[in-house]
Phi, psi and omega in degrees: 000317179298324180292321178296315178299322180294319178296315180297320180298316183283354167270323181294315185297302181295330178294319178292320179293320182293313184260007187303312184292321178293318177298323178297316179299314180294327180288316179298314179293328176298320177296316181295333182268004186306310183246039184305308184297317181294320181292317179297317179299317179293315182294323181295321192245003187297332183257007182262134178244123180267130182262095183286329182069193182277323184281331180055035179263126181286143175293161182294150178301322181298316181292323178296319179292324178297316179297314181295321182298331180283348182271342183232163179275347179248160182284147173299143179255349180184166177218138180242127175244133180254155181291335176294115185294343180264004181272140178287161173280137182250120181256125181265147176229063182064232180272358177287167177294144181287170177239137183250132180236152170287117184291347183260333180245342183081004181292142178282122182267329181148183182239033171083185183266097184296318183294320180294315178297320179296321179299311182290331176295318178294317179298318178298319179298321177289324180293322184268319190231016179057031178080003182290154180235157174061224184293338180291345181295329180298313179293319181295322179293326176297320180293311182295323178295317179294319180291325176295318177296319176297324178297323177299316178295325178296318180295315181295312179292329178296323178297319179295316181290329179292326188303119183298147179295327176230126183278064175272160182298321182293315181294320178295319179296318180294335182265354183237000181217148182289141178246145183263165173056041177259148173296166189305311183295314180295324178296313179299320179295317179296313180298318181298319180288315184292311181295321177299321180296311185285336183259357187302310184292308178297325178294321178301317180293314180299318184285312185292331178285345178276340183297317176296337177287324183278326186233128180294327179296327179288322176296321177291328180296327179302317179291319183292329180297334179255015174079026181246158175274128180300144179291157178293146179301141180278139176275177178300146179298141179058029178068021179087001181271140177275156182275116184243359182294132180286148185304319184282003176255003181256135179272127178254012184298134176087351183290330182296318179294323178294319179296321178300318179294321180295321179299326185261005180285330179212162182251165174077015181286148176260328177206150175231126178245122178261126176269122183276121183286157176290315182284140183297329182248013181287157178297155183247130182258144179232128172263112183256120186243125177258006181239215184259009180100343180240022180242093184300333180289350179246015180245155178211157178238129179243132177239125181243147175287133182284339183278317183234359177076007181285155181286120176273320181203138175233116186235084170285170181300325182294341181274349180290155172291163180300321179296317180292322177298313181296318180296320180293318180294318179298322180303317183263356170289332180299323179263353182082355185296336181301335178254021178075201182298324178300315179295320177300318181296316179298316179297321178294318178296319179297320178295321176295321177298324179297326177300314180290327177296317178295314183298309182290325179296315178293324178296317178294321179294321179294317179295322179296318180293322177296317180297322180294317179294319179297321179295321178296320179293320178295324180292335181273351179287155177105192184264127173231163182252130178215128180056034178080000179242151179275135180242128177259112186259125171240178184293327187251330188226144176249121178252127175256122184305130179083000183216046186290000000 
């Protein structure tokens, strides 16, 4: 058993040293991204005041889109209405920043918090691609994916190494709780064990759910594990063509009635997002969310015919195949959003714990390397024989007998 632990340790140590800095970057950025959606939502709308008036009747979807279309050179691609009566209407323009309108007066409120969005965009780029741009992102993603996979092996091997040789009450307490007044090396060892123990399960979930994001084969494996054929890879939206149609050239006729039907198709929704189709007579899709935006089990997609308003397709989460359900849950298990704010908090704490695991692990590895070098130097001191002459080795000077 001791030999097995030794082998696992000597796999654990170099793996942690090799990927430590990359894991540290992903952990720090993971902490910063913990409440990304909530912070962006607050920053976007904190200074906007919605004038509900006495009637509290929302303006038509068509008129809101017409107003928004006149503010930009491109056509709106979607509109989001929230159940909160004091929330502004959010008009999307593809990858551009959204535009916020007063849903009751149609007044333009603004286009959100650019600096906050830019900050989280930069943090995301570092989390996914180490800040790389353009073609370099492919190589950077390979590195982060490999280090994430290595982190998974570190967590698994760490659990084995943490397990006390004897399950006594004292040993378990020392490995699961912080101890005070310890010297630096013992403190780092204690912190590494305690934080590793409490963060092992959430870290395992966060890390393993990221593997299908990094590798397509892992995403396909999710489907195969439940006996399903993986779906074909999706091509670029709109065949790779960008949307260049100007807002005042797009017809919004009939969209208000479709939105009205979508609102009444199900109850308890928190937000409804309508995707505006390119084709004038194409079906219209609605993303109906009963959660916080990161809970796939509370989302559904409704597609209505633009000509007669009939339901073309209704896809709640329960209608998905097991593979698609599992894949969707794994995507948001990585951020913890699948379990709401509580899950996000746990994922954030686990990421913070990973920072300390990297820090203490590298500190312990550095002390071990220093101790090894010092031992080698001590072993070289004294008299040895070389080329028939005695050599006296000290740390600073080598004296050869008869030739000082």
